C-alpha positions as CSV (number, residue, x, y, z in Angstrom):
1,M,50.9,133.5,-95.3
2,K,52.7,130.4,-94.4
3,L,51.6,128.2,-91.5
4,R,54.8,128.8,-89.5
5,E,54.5,132.6,-89.9
6,L,50.9,132.5,-88.7
7,F,51.8,130.5,-85.7
8,E,54.8,132.7,-84.8
9,A,52.5,135.8,-85.2
10,G,50.1,134.2,-82.7
11,V,52.7,133.4,-80.2
12,S,54.2,136.9,-80.5
13,Y,50.7,138.5,-80.0
14,L,50.0,136.5,-76.9
15,R,53.4,137.2,-75.4
16,E,52.8,140.9,-75.9
17,H,49.6,140.7,-74.1
18,Q,51.1,138.8,-71.2
19,V,49.2,135.5,-71.7
20,H,50.7,132.7,-69.7
21,D,52.1,129.8,-71.7
22,S,51.7,131.8,-75.0
23,E,53.3,129.2,-77.2
24,N,51.1,126.3,-76.0
25,D,47.9,128.4,-76.3
26,A,48.8,129.6,-79.8
27,W,49.3,126.0,-80.8
28,L,46.1,124.8,-79.4
29,L,44.2,127.5,-81.2
30,M,46.0,126.5,-84.4
31,E,45.0,122.9,-83.8
32,Y,41.4,124.0,-83.2
33,V,41.1,126.2,-86.4
34,F,43.1,124.0,-88.8
35,G,42.5,120.5,-87.4
36,I,46.2,119.9,-87.7
37,R,48.4,117.6,-85.6
38,R,51.7,118.9,-84.2
39,I,53.7,116.3,-86.2
40,D,52.0,117.4,-89.4
41,Y,52.8,121.0,-88.7
42,L,56.5,120.1,-88.1
43,R,56.6,118.3,-91.4
44,T,55.0,121.0,-93.4
45,P,55.5,124.4,-91.7
46,S,55.8,126.2,-95.0
47,T,52.2,125.3,-96.2
48,C,50.3,128.3,-97.3
49,V,47.1,129.0,-95.5
50,E,43.8,130.3,-96.7
51,A,43.2,134.0,-95.9
52,A,39.8,133.2,-94.2
53,K,41.3,130.6,-91.9
54,A,44.2,132.9,-91.1
55,D,41.8,135.7,-90.2
56,K,39.8,133.3,-88.0
57,Y,42.9,132.2,-86.2
58,M,44.1,135.7,-85.5
59,S,40.7,136.8,-84.3
60,L,40.8,133.9,-81.8
61,I,44.3,134.9,-80.8
62,E,43.1,138.5,-80.2
63,R,40.3,137.1,-78.1
64,R,42.8,135.1,-76.0
65,G,44.9,138.2,-75.8
66,R,42.1,139.8,-73.9
67,H,42.5,136.9,-71.4
68,Y,39.4,135.2,-72.5
69,P,39.9,131.6,-71.3
70,L,41.1,129.2,-74.0
71,Q,38.6,126.5,-72.9
72,Y,35.7,128.9,-73.5
73,I,37.0,129.6,-76.9
74,T,37.3,126.0,-77.9
75,G,34.3,125.0,-75.8
76,H,36.0,122.0,-74.3
77,Q,38.2,120.8,-71.4
78,E,39.5,117.3,-70.6
79,F,38.9,116.0,-67.1
80,M,39.5,112.5,-65.7
81,G,40.1,111.3,-69.3
82,L,36.7,112.6,-70.4
83,D,35.8,115.5,-72.6
84,F,33.6,118.2,-71.1
85,M,31.9,121.0,-72.9
86,V,32.2,124.4,-71.1
87,N,30.9,127.9,-71.4
88,E,30.6,131.0,-69.2
89,A,27.9,129.4,-67.2
90,V,30.3,127.0,-65.5
91,L,33.7,126.9,-64.0
92,I,36.3,125.3,-66.2
93,P,37.2,121.8,-64.7
94,R,40.6,121.8,-63.2
95,Q,43.2,119.1,-62.5
96,D,43.0,120.0,-58.8
97,T,39.4,118.7,-58.8
98,E,40.6,115.3,-60.1
99,S,42.0,114.8,-56.6
100,L,38.5,115.1,-55.2
101,V,37.1,112.5,-57.7
102,E,40.0,110.1,-57.0
103,A,39.4,110.3,-53.3
104,V,35.7,109.6,-53.7
105,L,36.4,106.7,-56.0
106,E,38.6,105.1,-53.4
107,H,35.7,105.0,-50.9
108,M,32.8,104.4,-53.3
109,K,31.2,100.9,-53.5
110,T,29.3,99.6,-56.5
111,G,25.7,100.5,-56.1
112,D,26.2,103.5,-53.9
113,E,23.9,106.5,-54.1
114,V,26.0,109.7,-54.7
115,L,25.1,113.4,-54.6
116,D,27.3,116.1,-56.2
117,M,26.5,119.5,-54.7
118,C,27.4,122.6,-56.7
119,T,27.8,120.4,-59.8
120,G,28.5,123.1,-62.4
121,S,29.6,121.4,-65.6
122,G,28.9,118.0,-64.0
123,C,32.5,116.9,-64.2
124,I,32.5,115.3,-60.8
125,I,29.3,113.3,-60.9
126,I,29.7,112.4,-64.5
127,S,33.3,111.1,-63.9
128,L,32.1,109.1,-60.8
129,A,29.2,107.6,-62.7
130,A,31.4,106.8,-65.7
131,K,34.0,105.0,-63.7
132,K,32.0,103.1,-61.1
133,Q,28.4,101.7,-61.3
134,V,26.1,103.7,-58.9
135,C,22.6,103.0,-57.8
136,R,21.6,106.7,-58.0
137,A,23.6,109.7,-59.1
138,V,22.4,113.3,-58.6
139,G,24.0,116.6,-59.5
140,A,22.6,119.8,-57.9
141,D,23.2,123.4,-58.7
142,I,21.4,126.7,-58.1
143,S,22.1,127.8,-61.7
144,E,19.8,126.4,-64.4
145,E,22.3,127.5,-67.1
146,A,25.0,125.5,-65.4
147,L,22.7,122.4,-65.3
148,K,22.0,122.7,-69.0
149,V,25.7,122.3,-69.6
150,A,25.9,119.4,-67.1
151,R,23.0,117.6,-68.9
152,A,24.7,118.1,-72.2
153,N,28.0,116.7,-70.8
154,A,26.3,113.6,-69.5
155,K,24.9,113.0,-72.9
156,H,28.1,113.8,-74.6
157,N,30.0,111.3,-72.5
158,H,27.3,108.6,-72.8
159,V,26.7,108.5,-69.1
160,K,23.0,107.8,-68.5
161,D,20.6,108.0,-65.6
162,I,22.2,111.0,-63.8
163,E,19.5,113.2,-62.2
164,F,20.2,117.0,-62.3
165,V,18.3,119.2,-59.9
166,Q,18.1,122.9,-59.7
167,S,18.5,123.5,-55.9
168,D,19.9,126.1,-53.6
169,L,22.1,123.5,-51.8
170,F,19.7,121.0,-50.1
171,D,16.4,122.9,-50.7
172,K,15.1,120.6,-53.5
173,I,17.1,117.4,-52.6
174,E,15.3,114.2,-51.8
175,G,16.5,110.9,-50.3
176,C,19.7,109.8,-48.5
177,Y,23.0,109.2,-49.9
178,D,26.1,107.0,-49.3
179,I,28.4,109.9,-50.5
180,I,28.0,113.6,-50.8
181,A,30.7,115.4,-52.7
182,A,31.0,119.2,-53.2
183,N,33.3,121.7,-54.8
184,P,31.6,124.8,-53.4
185,P,32.6,128.4,-53.9
186,Y,35.5,128.9,-51.5
187,I,37.3,132.1,-52.5
188,P,36.9,134.9,-49.8
189,S,35.0,137.8,-51.3
190,E,37.9,140.3,-51.0
191,D,40.3,137.9,-52.8
192,V,38.1,137.5,-55.9
193,E,39.6,140.6,-57.4
194,E,43.1,139.2,-56.9
195,L,42.4,136.2,-59.1
196,M,44.0,136.0,-62.6
197,P,42.1,137.9,-65.2
198,E,40.9,134.8,-67.0
199,V,39.1,133.8,-63.8
200,K,37.8,137.0,-62.3
201,L,36.7,138.5,-65.6
202,Y,35.0,135.6,-67.2
203,E,34.3,132.6,-65.0
204,P,31.0,132.7,-63.0
205,V,31.5,134.6,-59.7
206,L,28.6,132.7,-58.3
207,A,30.8,129.6,-58.4
208,L,33.8,131.4,-56.9
209,D,32.8,133.7,-54.1
210,G,32.6,132.0,-50.7
211,A,31.6,135.1,-48.8
212,S,33.7,137.0,-46.3
213,D,36.0,134.1,-45.1
214,G,35.4,131.6,-47.9
215,L,33.9,129.1,-45.6
216,S,30.1,130.0,-45.8
217,F,29.2,127.1,-48.1
218,Y,31.1,124.6,-46.0
219,R,29.1,125.6,-42.9
220,R,25.8,125.3,-44.8
221,I,26.6,122.0,-46.5
222,I,28.0,120.4,-43.3
223,Q,24.8,121.4,-41.4
224,G,22.5,120.3,-44.3
225,A,24.2,117.0,-45.0
226,K,23.2,115.5,-41.7
227,A,19.6,115.0,-43.1
228,Y,20.8,113.5,-46.4
229,L,23.7,111.1,-45.5
230,K,23.2,107.5,-44.6
231,S,24.9,106.5,-41.4
232,G,28.4,105.4,-42.3
233,G,28.4,107.5,-45.4
234,Y,31.0,110.1,-46.4
235,L,31.1,113.8,-47.0
236,F,33.8,115.0,-49.4
237,F,34.9,118.6,-50.1
238,E,37.4,120.2,-52.4
239,I,39.0,123.0,-50.4
240,G,41.3,126.0,-50.7
241,C,44.8,125.0,-49.8
242,N,44.8,127.0,-46.5
243,Q,41.3,125.9,-45.4
244,A,41.9,122.2,-44.2
245,K,42.3,122.9,-40.5
246,E,39.1,125.0,-40.2
247,I,37.0,122.7,-42.2
248,C,38.2,119.6,-40.4
249,E,37.3,121.4,-37.1
250,M,33.8,122.2,-38.4
251,L,33.3,118.6,-39.3
252,R,34.3,117.4,-35.8
253,E,32.2,120.0,-34.1
254,N,29.2,118.7,-36.1
255,G,29.8,115.1,-35.1
256,F,31.5,113.8,-38.3
257,L,34.2,111.3,-37.6
258,E,37.7,110.5,-39.0
259,A,38.2,113.8,-40.8
260,A,41.1,113.4,-43.2
261,V,43.0,115.6,-45.7
262,R,44.2,114.6,-49.1
263,K,46.8,116.6,-51.1
264,D,46.9,117.4,-54.8
265,L,49.7,116.7,-57.2
266,A,51.4,120.0,-56.1
267,G,51.5,118.8,-52.5
268,L,48.8,121.3,-51.4
269,D,45.9,120.4,-49.2
270,R,43.0,120.0,-51.6
271,V,40.4,117.5,-50.2
272,V,38.8,117.1,-46.9
273,Y,36.5,114.2,-46.1
274,A,34.8,112.6,-43.0
275,T,32.3,109.9,-42.1
276,Y,28.8,110.4,-40.9
277,N,27.6,108.6,-37.8
278,A,23.9,109.1,-36.9
279,K,24.5,108.5,-33.2
280,A,27.4,110.9,-33.0
281,I,25.5,113.6,-34.9
282,A,22.5,113.2,-32.6
283,A,24.8,113.5,-29.5
284,V,26.3,116.7,-30.8
285,D,22.9,118.1,-31.7
286,I,21.7,117.5,-28.2
287,E,24.7,119.2,-26.7
288,N,24.1,122.2,-28.9
């Protein structure tokens, strides 16, 4: 079989199985199996391929046709210009989350202490530590399997001295931080089944399900962060695009100041952040 015929067969199969962006995925799998660049393919589309490699390619195409995520097949996803290894223990890093990292970087100072809550693959804390010198960087997650991936990603990206802690939110966290960032589960439980099959069937539901209203983890983190943020520090969240108003209100009710919203590249609300003031927090706690 010729290379072009194999590629066309892959595209056709993915289209038949209603895989979004079939041509792009078929090409990325070809690149993965054959190690070929697009320009080389265009120059020599009539090259004959080995039967074993053709079989491997089509087996991966069939797997993708079952809506198994492309990134789990290849084991990699690019994020903030870095390469992250991924498997079913972690959510696949998404471009939306780059908005969170960019917002944090704008407020970070050299030598800050930073905590990444619900770290998953480690893409947030590793990106922050790679792009700005920090005094202390900690990534926390309840899943030890996720933390294994995060540790491997720190090593893979040559980012040293990140501390990864298995913790149910703040249970095992020590010290105080200039910045706490979190991309917690925020999908309402009843909406999880409405997600695209690649997400609901294969990505970890533990990292998706935000309980009945999707806001459970925000409540817990806002309450817990008071004991772990330095006065004048920042709390950053990635949010669902319709959650900004409620989360900003939660922050204000808990004494956080200057709650602000940042949009993603699609123009949707994606990040909420606020500053921590110990005196304001104390006043609110007394009132409550």
